[in-house]
VMD Tcl script that draws the C-alpha trace (Angstrom):
set ca {
  {0.00 0.00 0.00}
  {1.18 3.50 -0.73}
  {1.71 6.13 1.91}
  {-1.20 8.21 0.56}
  {-3.66 5.31 0.94}
  {-2.48 4.65 4.51}
  {-2.79 8.36 5.34}
  {-6.35 8.42 3.95}
  {-7.32 5.31 5.91}
  {-5.94 6.82 9.14}
  {-7.67 10.16 8.44}
  {-11.08 8.61 7.79}
  {-10.71 6.28 10.77}
  {-10.06 9.28 13.03}
  {-13.05 11.10 11.55}
  {-15.29 8.11 12.32}
  {-13.99 7.92 15.91}
  {-14.62 11.66 16.45}
  {-18.11 11.39 14.94}
  {-18.96 8.48 17.24}
  {-17.57 10.28 20.32}
  {-19.53 13.49 19.69}
  {-22.78 12.03 18.30}
  {-24.70 12.93 21.48}
  {-23.43 16.51 21.61}
  {-26.68 18.01 20.38}
  {-29.16 20.46 21.82}
  {-31.88 17.81 21.70}
  {-29.84 15.39 23.84}
  {-28.53 17.90 26.41}
  {-30.15 16.99 29.74}
  {-31.68 19.66 31.94}
  {-30.17 20.25 35.37}
  {-32.42 19.64 38.40}
  {-34.95 22.47 38.63}
  {-33.78 24.08 35.38}
  {-36.38 25.69 33.09}
  {-36.18 27.40 29.71}
  {-36.67 31.18 30.00}
  {-36.40 32.03 26.29}
  {-34.47 31.23 23.13}
  {-33.56 32.96 19.90}
  {-32.85 31.36 16.52}
  {-30.57 32.37 13.63}
  {-27.98 34.13 15.78}
  {-24.38 34.57 14.63}
  {-22.03 33.82 17.53}
  {-18.35 34.74 17.49}
  {-15.75 33.00 19.61}
  {-12.93 35.51 19.40}
  {-9.55 36.17 20.91}
  {-6.22 34.43 20.61}
  {-5.00 32.45 18.78}
  {-7.86 32.73 16.25}
  {-11.56 33.47 15.96}
  {-14.49 31.31 14.86}
  {-17.90 32.41 13.60}
  {-20.85 30.11 14.20}
  {-23.79 31.10 11.98}
  {-27.40 30.01 12.34}
  {-27.18 29.32 16.07}
  {-29.93 28.92 18.61}
  {-29.19 30.68 21.88}
  {-31.24 29.09 24.67}
  {-31.33 30.76 28.07}
  {-32.45 28.73 31.06}
  {-32.65 29.54 34.75}
  {-29.04 28.31 35.14}
  {-27.29 28.30 31.75}
  {-26.82 29.98 28.39}
  {-26.62 27.32 25.68}
  {-25.34 27.99 22.16}
  {-26.09 25.35 19.52}
  {-25.45 25.61 15.78}
  {-27.97 24.41 13.19}
  {-26.58 21.68 10.95}
  {-27.23 22.23 7.23}
  {-29.61 19.78 5.52}
  {-30.81 18.37 8.88}
  {-34.15 19.52 10.18}
  {-34.18 20.47 13.89}
  {-30.64 19.20 14.51}
  {-28.36 21.53 16.48}
  {-24.76 20.74 17.47}
  {-23.70 22.19 20.81}
  {-20.96 24.83 20.73}
  {-21.04 26.42 24.23}
  {-22.73 25.62 27.54}
  {-22.25 28.48 30.01}
  {-23.35 28.24 33.63}
  {-24.05 31.74 34.85}
  {-25.17 31.07 38.41}
  {-21.87 29.41 39.32}
  {-19.80 30.16 42.38}
  {-16.47 30.31 40.53}
  {-15.22 30.95 36.99}
  {-14.08 27.68 35.48}
  {-13.35 26.23 32.07}
  {-13.97 22.50 32.32}
  {-11.44 21.31 29.73}
  {-11.68 17.66 30.76}
  {-15.43 17.63 30.07}
  {-15.02 19.84 26.98}
  {-12.67 17.38 25.30}
  {-14.97 14.43 26.07}
  {-18.23 16.17 25.08}
  {-17.04 18.16 22.05}
  {-18.34 21.59 23.09}
  {-16.98 24.31 25.38}
  {-18.30 24.02 28.94}
  {-17.57 26.79 31.40}
  {-18.94 28.89 34.25}
  {-18.95 32.67 34.34}
  {-20.30 35.21 36.81}
  {-23.02 37.53 35.51}
  {-21.00 40.58 36.57}
  {-18.24 39.58 34.11}
  {-20.68 39.51 31.17}
  {-21.36 42.76 29.33}
  {-24.44 44.07 27.55}
  {-24.12 46.95 25.08}
  {-27.06 48.57 23.30}
  {-26.63 48.65 19.51}
  {-29.88 50.25 18.35}
  {-32.62 47.61 18.24}
  {-30.12 44.90 19.13}
  {-28.04 44.27 22.23}
  {-24.47 42.97 22.02}
  {-23.72 40.28 24.61}
  {-20.03 39.78 25.49}
  {-19.07 36.78 27.64}
  {-15.38 36.28 28.51}
  {-14.20 32.68 28.58}
  {-12.20 31.88 31.73}
  {-8.54 31.39 30.95}
  {-7.12 27.93 30.53}
  {-4.45 26.30 28.42}
  {-6.69 26.36 25.31}
  {-8.80 29.49 25.93}
  {-6.40 32.27 26.89}
  {-7.91 35.68 26.12}
  {-11.02 34.31 24.39}
  {-14.61 35.49 24.54}
  {-18.05 34.83 23.08}
  {-20.05 37.62 21.45}
  {-23.43 37.80 19.77}
  {-26.15 40.32 18.98}
  {-29.68 39.62 20.13}
  {-33.12 41.12 19.68}
  {-34.04 39.81 23.14}
  {-32.06 42.43 25.02}
  {-34.88 43.14 27.48}
  {-34.98 39.48 28.53}
  {-31.19 39.38 28.97}
  {-31.31 42.60 31.04}
  {-33.81 40.94 33.42}
  {-31.27 38.16 34.04}
  {-28.17 40.36 34.26}
  {-29.81 43.12 36.32}
  {-32.63 41.54 38.38}
}
mol new
graphics top color blue
foreach p $ca { graphics top sphere $p radius 0.5 }
foreach p [lrange $ca 0 end-1] q [lrange $ca 1 end] { graphics top cylinder $p $q radius 0.2 }
display resetview
């Protein structure tokens, strides 16, 4: 066998393993925490994960806000009602933490952030939400940002 064929076999084998590991990392399969309820959600939101070393733009996301978490899930093209999880942010947590061990196993970024570290900025009809990601080996200087039309609902959570 040639080196190219072996490289292709290894590549596709790794892709299959990753797909099997992360197959349950969807919004539909994310369990609720005890006592958690959905407050509101917004569809078709563009979410930026910015900072060093590079930025990523997730288009067509659903941002679901519950009594304990902000959940960002991206719509998968050509699949009806199928959203892959990108971020799960606990905002009622006692300490800021990026759970890298769980992140690598689950396939989406899991972290906790205090509400007072999150920023809301009015941009006309929309509100810009800025959530810093706690620093870790993989997330130094990163943040999540998105614009929402549900600024009033976010203000009720951030400023009760």
